[in-house]
Structures are given as C-alpha cells and as structure tokens.
C-alpha positions as semicolon CSV with decimal commas, in nm:
position;residue;x (nm);y (nm);z (nm)
1;M;6,677;17,060;6,396
2;S;6,531;16,839;6,107
3;E;6,584;16,454;6,121
4;N;6,809;16,478;5,795
5;N;7,000;16,774;5,941
6;N;7,084;16,572;6,262
7;L;7,196;16,254;6,050
8;K;7,431;16,488;5,839
9;Q;7,582;16,634;6,169
10;L;7,605;16,266;6,320
11;R;7,782;16,150;6,012
12;F;8,009;16,462;6,030
13;S;8,081;16,416;6,393
14;I;8,179;16,061;6,358
15;G;8,398;16,100;6,085
16;L;8,543;16,390;6,297
17;A;8,628;16,129;6,570
18;R;8,769;15,893;6,277
19;K;9,005;16,144;6,169
20;A;9,113;16,225;6,513
21;G;9,201;15,852;6,566
22;K;8,941;15,816;6,847
23;V;8,723;15,567;6,691
24;V;8,750;15,173;6,733
25;V;8,580;14,981;6,472
26;G;8,415;14,625;6,516
27;T;8,203;14,453;6,791
28;D;8,484;14,252;6,931
29;M;8,754;14,526;6,913
30;V;8,500;14,746;7,092
31;C;8,459;14,492;7,369
32;D;8,805;14,462;7,403
33;E;8,847;14,850;7,453
34;I;8,566;14,853;7,682
35;R;8,728;14,615;7,932
36;K;9,059;14,822;7,915
37;K;8,816;15,109;8,021
38;K;8,922;15,332;7,698
39;I;8,570;15,355;7,565
40;V;8,348;15,653;7,632
41;L;8,063;15,559;7,402
42;A;7,976;15,267;7,207
43;L;7,747;15,338;6,902
44;C;7,564;15,033;6,702
45;A;7,391;15,058;6,396
46;E;7,015;15,004;6,388
47;D;7,015;14,685;6,186
48;V;7,273;14,468;6,380
49;S;7,217;14,102;6,472
50;D;7,031;14,009;6,797
51;N;7,363;13,845;6,893
52;T;7,573;14,162;6,835
53;K;7,306;14,379;7,046
54;K;7,345;14,122;7,345
55;K;7,698;14,122;7,332
56;I;7,783;14,494;7,329
57;S;7,467;14,557;7,552
58;D;7,617;14,309;7,809
59;C;7,964;14,428;7,790
60;C;7,833;14,805;7,813
61;S;7,615;14,732;8,089
62;Y;7,892;14,541;8,290
63;Y;8,145;14,793;8,245
64;K;7,922;15,102;8,271
65;V;7,991;15,229;7,920
66;R;7,711;15,438;7,740
67;L;7,552;15,247;7,451
68;S;7,337;15,431;7,172
69;F;7,181;15,266;6,873
70;C;7,169;15,536;6,607
71;S;6,932;15,570;6,309
72;M;7,193;15,454;6,058
73;T;7,237;15,113;5,891
74;K;7,547;14,917;5,905
75;D;7,638;15,043;5,565
76;E;7,569;15,428;5,667
77;L;7,765;15,386;5,999
78;G;8,065;15,217;5,801
79;N;8,064;15,517;5,534
80;A;8,074;15,760;5,810
81;I;8,398;15,633;5,905
82;G;8,559;15,541;5,555
83;K;8,482;15,165;5,582
84;P;8,239;14,946;5,387
85;F;8,028;14,866;5,673
86;A;8,049;14,874;6,062
87;A;7,769;14,711;6,314
88;C;7,952;14,890;6,616
89;I;8,206;15,158;6,706
90;G;8,334;15,278;7,011
91;I;8,444;15,646;7,076
92;T;8,758;15,690;7,305
93;D;8,728;16,061;7,359
94;A;8,503;16,213;7,598
95;N;8,447;16,573;7,433
96;L;8,396;16,405;7,085
97;S;8,129;16,143;7,231
98;E;7,945;16,434;7,394
99;L;7,929;16,587;7,001
100;I;7,823;16,270;6,870
101;S;7,556;16,221;7,165
102;R;7,410;16,558;7,101
103;N;7,315;16,466;6,728
104;L;7,165;16,118;6,830
C-alpha cells in the first residue's frame, strides 16, 4: 500500500474507534486509563513535546502497554477523532487496536 493510502486507512481506523467509544483523548487521561489497565494501545502524534514523550513512554513501559508514534501531527490526529488537536490517544478495544496497528 502507498504511504498516502496507509494514512487514510489509519485516519479511518482511528475515527471508527472514536465512533465506537473506544478512544481516550489526552496524555493525562490516557495515563490514568493505562493505570486502570483499560488501554490496549497508546498512540502519539509525531510532534509531541519531549515531556509528553517521556510521560507516556514511562507509563506505557511500566504497565506494559504498546506505544506507537504515528506519522500524523497533533492537528491531524485530533482531526481524525473530531477534535482540534490531540497529542496522545488511547485505544481501549483489542480488535480496533489491531486494525489501527496494521496501518501504522
């Protein structure tokens, strides 16, 4: 698949997860839900701050949750879920996380 097609599929998959109510938005909320063992996949935008990278990386590492940095900016990631921007999102459904992972 081409890069552009993968990005479209990624946006579609993230939007699908959002419509299903399986997305947690925001670094602090994602970390809180990771601690409650509800997040299957954490996804960060490519342009997040170093502080955000460290915070989410440490949390995911400690609780053994998969973390991926996608090739989308905060604005693009936010747009995929119907928000102005999103630095980090968490996926709470294993099947949807697999669908998203295939397009990363």
